N, C-alpha and C positions, 0 to 999 in steps of 0.2 A: 706417380708413374708406375710403381710396383702394383698398386691396386688396379690400375687400368690394364696392365699386362695380364694380371690374374683374371680379370673379367673377360678379356678377349679370348684367353685360353679356355675359359669355361664355355663360352659360346661355340668355339671351334670343336671342343670335345662333344658337346651336345649335338651339334649338327652332324658330326662324324658318325655318332652312334645311330642317329635316326636315318642317315643315308645308307649306312651299312645294313640296317634292318630292312629298309626298302629294297635294296639290291638283292638281299637273300630271298625276299619274297618274289621278286621278279624272276629270279633264277629257277623258281619252282613252277615252271610252266605247266607241268602235268598235274599240278594240284589246283588248278583253276577250273572254273566252270561248274555245271550242275552235277549233283550226285548221280552215280549210276545206280541201278537196282541192287547190284551186289554190294556197293558201298553203303547204301541205306540198310541193308541186312546186317552188315558189320556194326553199324552205329546203333542198331536196335538191340544188340545182344548184351547181356550182362557179361562182365569180364570173366567170370568163372567159365561160362560157355565158350568164350573166345579162347581161353587157355586150353580147354579140352580139345578144341578144334585144331589148335597148333600142335598139341601133343600127338594127336591122331593124324597129323599132316593133311587134314581136310582143308585147312586154311594156312596160308603163308604169312609170316610176320610182316613182310613188306606190304601185303594187301591191307592189313590192319593199320599200319603206319600211313599208307596213302589215304585211307578213309578218314582217319582222325587228323592227319595233316591238312587235308582239304577243309575239314570242319573247323579246325583251329584258325585257319586263315580267314574263313568267313566270319568267325566270331571276332577276330581281331579287327577286321574291316568295320565291324559294327560298334566295337567298344574300345578299341586301342588297348587290348588286354595283354598283348605279348611284348616281351622285351627281346631277349636273345632267341632268335628263330633257329633251332638246331636241326630242323627236319632233314636238310641235306646231309649233315654229318650222321644223323640217325640211320639214313639209308645204308651207310657203310657199316655201322655198328651191328645191324641185324644180319649182315652177311659175312662179316670177317671174323666171327667168333668172339667178339668183345662181350656179347651178351649170352647168358646161359639159357638156351631155349628149351631146357628140360625143367626149368624152375617153376614155382607156383604162380608166377606172373608172366609166363612165356609170351612174348610178343605184345604185351599191353603197353600202349603209350601212356606215360605218366608225365604230367606237367609239374613244374617246380617253381616255387616262389623265387624271385630274382636273387635272393640272398644265398641260395644253395650253390655250392661250387661244382661246376662241371669243367673238366679239363679241356683247354683250348678255347674257352669262352670267358668273357669278362663277368665279374660279379660286382656290378656298380652299386647296387642297393640305392639307386636313384641319385647318387652323388657323382658329379662330373670328375672329381679328383680320383675316382676309382676307374675311370676309363683307361683301358690298356692293362688292367691288373690280372689278365688271364694267367692261370697256372697250367703246368703241363699235365698234372694228374687230377683225376676225379677226387672230390672229397669223399669221406667215408659213407655218407648217405647215398651218394650216387654209385659207389662201388657195391654197396649192399643191394641197391635196386637192380643193377645190371646182373649181379649174381643170382637174383631172384627171377630174372628173365624180363624185367621191365625195360621199356625203351624211353629214356628222356627225349622229348621232342620240342618243347618250348619252355622258356622261362617266362614269368609273368610279372605284371606291373605292381607297384607298391608306392607308398608315400615316402618321400625323402624324410628322414628321421625315424621312420617305422612307428611313429607315435600318433596315429590318426586313424579315424574310421573313414578316411578317403584314400585314394591311390593316385597321387599326382606328383610329378617331379619335372625338372627342366630337361633331364636326360631323355626321358621317354614320352613325356606329355601326360595328359589327363586320361584316366580310364573311366568309362561311363557304365551305368547300369543298363543291361540289355533290355530291361522292362521299360525304362524311361531314361533317355539320354541326359535329361536335366538333373538326374539324381546320381548319387555316389553308389558304387557297387560294394562299398565297405572298405575296410582297411584293418591292419596293414596288408592283409592278403587278398586285396580286392581284385587283382588281376586273375587270380585263381577262380574266385567265385563268378566273375563275369564270363570267363572262358567256359566253365562248366554249365552255368545257367543257360548260355547261348548254344550249348550243344557241341562246343569245340573240344571237349574232353569228358572222360568219365571219372578220372581219378587224379588227384594232385596232392601236393604236400605244402603246408604253410607253417607259420609259427604264431604263437599266441603269448602275449605278456599281460594284456588287459582286455582280451576279447578278440584278438586279431584273426583267428580262424572262425570264430563263432558269429561275430557281428556281420562279416561279409556273407556268411551262409544265410543269415537272417535277412539281410538287405537284398540279396540276389536270388534267393529261393533254391538253395541246395542244402546238402547235409554236411555236417562236420563233427569231429570228435576231438575235444581237447583232452589229450592224455595227461596223466600225472607225470611229474618229472621222474625220469629213470625208466619209463616204459617205452619210450620212443627215442631214437638217436637224435643227437643235437650237434655233433661235431661235423666238420666239413662245411661250415657256413661263414658268411661275413655279416657283421651286424653294425648298427649305428651306435651301439652302447657296449663295446667290449669291456668285460669286467664287472658288469652290473649283475649283482646276485641278490639284491634285496628282495626282488620279485622275479624269480627265474623265468626266462622265456622257455617255452616248450614247443618243439616241432610236432605237428600232428596232421592226420589225414583229412582230406575234404573230398566229397564225391557228388555225383549227380543223383545217385540213388542210394537208399539205405542198404540194399542187397550188396552193392559194390563196396560200400564203406566197410561192411562187416568182413567180406571176403578179403579185401585189401589189408585190413588191420591184422586179421588172422595170418595171412601169408607173410607179412613183414615180420611179425613177432615169431612166426615159425622158422624164420631164417636165422634165429639166434643172434639178434643185433648186438648183444653184448660182446660178441667176438669181433665186431667192427668198431665198437665205440665203448670206451671204458666207463662212460657215464650211465650206461644202461644196466638195469637190474637183470640178473639172470632168472627172470620169471617167464616160463614158457606160456604159450597160449593155453588157456584153461577151458577146453571145450565142455567139460563137465559142469563148470560154473555157469557158462552161458546156457547150457541145456536146462539146468536146474532153475535158473532165473526165468527162462522163457516158459517153462512148464508149471511154474508156481501158480496155484489156483487164484490167489489174490495177493495184492500188495497193499501196503499202507503208504500212501503218497501224500506228502506235505505240499501245499500250494503257497508259494510266497507271492502275495498279491501286491506288495509294495516294498521297496527297500527303505522307505522313510525319507528318501531324498527327492526322488522324482517318481510320482505315481505313473503307472503304465497308461499310455494313450488308449482311447477306446478300441482302436484296431488291435493292439497288442493284448488288451484284456479280453477281447472277443475270442482270440485264438486260444487263450488259456481256458476260457469257459467251454469252448468246443471240445477240447481235450478232456476236461473234467467230466463233461456230460457223457462222452464216449466211454470213459473208464467206469463211471458209475453204472452205466448199462451193463458192463461186464462184471459188476459185483465188487469192484475194488473199493477199499476204504479211503476216502478223500478227506483230509483235514486242512484247514487253513493254519499256517504256522507263523510264529513270531520269534525268529531266532535272535541271538545276541545282535545288537544293533548293527546292521550292515554299514551304517554311516561311519562307525568306528573303523571298520575294515577299509573303507574308501579313504579315510584320513591317513591311516597307517601306510597303506599300499602306495598312495600317491607320494607321500613323503619319502618312502624308501626308493621308489623307482627313479626319482629325480634328486636323490640326495647329493649328487655331484654338482648341483646348481645348474643343470642343463648344459654343462661345459662340454661333455663328451660328444653328444650329437651335433653341437654347434661347431666343434673343432674341425669338422670335415667340410664345412661350407667354403665356397670360394666367393670372391667379391661379386655381388649382384645376383647370387644364386637364389632362386625362389625358395621360400620357406613355407611349409605347411601352416595354414592359418591357426590351427589349434596349437601346434607346437610353438608357434611364434607368441601366442598369448601366454603360454607357460613360461617361456624364457624371458619375455618382457617383465612379467610380474617378479620373476626370480632376480632380475637385474636391478630392480628398484632399490635405491638406497634405503637403509633401515628406517630412517625417520619418515620417509614417504610411504613405505609399506605399512608402518604402524599407524600413520594417519588414515590411510585407506581402510585398514582393518577397523579402526575406531568408527569411521563413518559408516561402514557396512553394518557393523554390529549394533551401534547405538542410534544412528540416524535412520538407516534403512531397516533396522531390527531384523537382520537376516543372520541368525546364528549358524546356519548351515554353511553358507559361503564364507562367512567370517572365520569359522573354524578351520577351513581348508587353507586360507591365505595367511593366517596368523604366523605359522611357522614355515612359510613357503620361502625357503632360502637354502643356500648351500650348507650341508651338515659337516660338522667335525667328526672325527673318528668316534669320539665319545658319544655324540648325538646319534650317529649311525647305529652304534651298538645298542643304544637305548631303544631305538625304534625296532631293531631286530628282536629285542626282548619283548616289546609290546606285541609284535607279530606272533611270536610263539605263545604268548599268554592268550591272545585272542583265539588262536587255533585250538588250544586246549579247552577253552571255554566253549567254543562252537562244537567240538567233538563231544564234550560232556552233555551239552544240550541235545544233540542229535541222538545219542545213545540212551540217555537216562530220562530225558523229559519228553521230547517229541516221539522217540521210538519209531521212526519212519524207515521205510526201505529206500525210498528215493524222494527227490524234491522236484517240483515243476515250477519254473519261473519264466518271466519274459526274458528274452536275450538282450533287450534294450527297451528303453521307455517308448521309443517311436520306431516306425519303419524307417526305410532309407531316408537320408537327409539330402537336401540339395547341395550342389557343389559349393565348397568354401564355407559351409555351415559350421564346421568345426571351430571357427572363431568364437562361436557362441556356445556350442554343444560339447566342447572338448572334455569337460568334467563329467558329463552324463554317461558314465561307463560302469556304474556300480553293480549292475546285474551280472556283469561278466567278471569285473576286476575282483570282486569278492572271492570268487573261486580260484583265481590265480594265487591270491594270498593263502587260501586254505589248501591249495594243491589238490583239489578234488577233480574227479573225472566228470566231464560234461559233454553232452551230445546236443546238437542242434538239428531240428527237423522242421521243414516248412509245413504249415498247416492250412493257410488260407491267403487271401489277397485283401488289400484295403478296398473297402466298399464305400463309395461317397454317400450312399444313403444310410448306411448302418453305423458309420464310424465318425460322425461329426462330433465335435466338442459340445457339451451342454450349453444352452443359451446364456447361463449365468457365469460361464468360464471367464476368468480375468487373469491376464499375465501379471498384472500388478500385485496380485496376492501371492505369487510364487517366490520361493527362494531363488538365489542366483543361479544355481545349477539347473533347477527345473525351468526357470525362465529361458535359459539358453537352449534347452531341448525343445520346449513347446513353441518357441518363437518361429520354428520352421515346420510345425505340424499343421497340415492342411489336407483333410481327408479328400477333398475334391481334386486337388492337384496330385495327390498321392494315389488316386484310384488305380487299382491294378497292381500296385507294388506288393511283393511277397511279405508275409508275416509268419514268423516261426515261433516255436517254444523251445525252452532249454530244459533238458532232463539232467538232473544232477545226482551223481552217486558219490560215495566217499572216495578216499584216495586209492588209486590203483584198482578201480573197479570197472575197467574198460569193457570186459565181457558182460557184466551185469547191465551197464548202461545201454549197450547195443541191444541186449535182449529186451529191455523194457521199451526201447524205441520201437522195436518190431511189434511188441504187444500193442502199443499205442496206434501204430499205423494200421494194424489189423482191426483194432477196435473202431477206427474211423471209417473203415470200409469204403464205400463208394464216395464218401465225403473227403477222402484224403487228397492231398495237394496234387495239382496237375502241373507238370513241368512245361516249360516253353517248348514249342515245336522246334525241331532243327530245320533251319531254312534250306 
């Protein structure tokens, strides 16, 4: 009886939130219909120009909000990207003095991952048990944004558990990719990427623990920057794994254009976020570092062509090759690199991230609540009795002869404190080894890698592809700064698998990823590259992204039109 009551409460809370969202949208009658000429002008301007117009009183913040509010509702209708629709409240904020219209982001609408706390609104994180948890005050991230002049206007969809490259939950429903509704926009910050790719926003904030701002940018065709820990605020949030520090999550910016990404990052760091959040290092924005990196005549760039677990698909490898060719034309030195085995990092990181036995994210579920297919696979394997898990390991290793998958599942169980500390020590040893390789062997300025082995995956494909995250997870373990920039689109004539390709020859992780690769079905989906710097090198990474975009010239990525 208790379970039945719990289930019916779950359904009531989900229905309540979806009805509340629908009513808020209906109440925004002035935000419906086609764009006016002036609204399209607003939508076409970089945020720095919009800020200047607000400062000069050429443009009123309410006009910017109305333009992007209308665009956000259109993007939501297409992709189901929004959760809390805050546009009505934002109309009051831009006129009642709640927001500093003299700040570096004056009047700029900023979207937020659903996990970011905004006073007066729920922060469900996709769990129905969090319905009604609204607090009176803004979290520190939102206070910082408002003091900078930014206008929070929508929160965006994510996966329940936050551990997936999809963005689906019972509370808000499934978010889809604006390029192809049969595919995921990524996760866990998929609502942000869908919103911006569809033109419903220019700037937003997400979080990343294994690729959660980078894979969505790759899947949906936008830009993102994964900051190092301590460079960007992280307080004022709700999470599915409170207390998890084996692989720290970092909040980071996402944007529709590189120009906006750079300006937004500069503006937020210029606001001295360490005064709002004790976890932020007091490192000011280093304009001279960005300028020096941008003006450097040549770089030495290392290209990671495989992580040794899942080779990049033809589409993802073609994007790398296009960037390499453009940089060679500019005279940069390009070398293929072979760093300390990324598989070791995947093994350590996965064990640390789930060292609680998946108990924490499971603890928030109600009876009958839908669980992400990838997270469900992880928790199922974690819950197997030791003799069954050992038998499965032996079968994978000695019958299937798959050392990669066998190595990941062998120790896949809840860790004791002693075991947790042992893995932390392994993490630190790997970081030291990688740093020594970068500085003394490779001697590179930056690294270029695929963001993922494949482009966007079909919905529910995480059941198979959940472990295929090595190209991003590696740099969470290392705490390196990474940028994502879209380069091209899947081409059904250029990106087919070779005729002799066979799933049967692949390890378990690669099999799960390639099971869903189909260049014909994926035709037109975005494909990005990942630019990697060392720790706390946000300015340098942004500079080299700009150099790459300039080098691509007329071949650079074309954004989706705003409907």
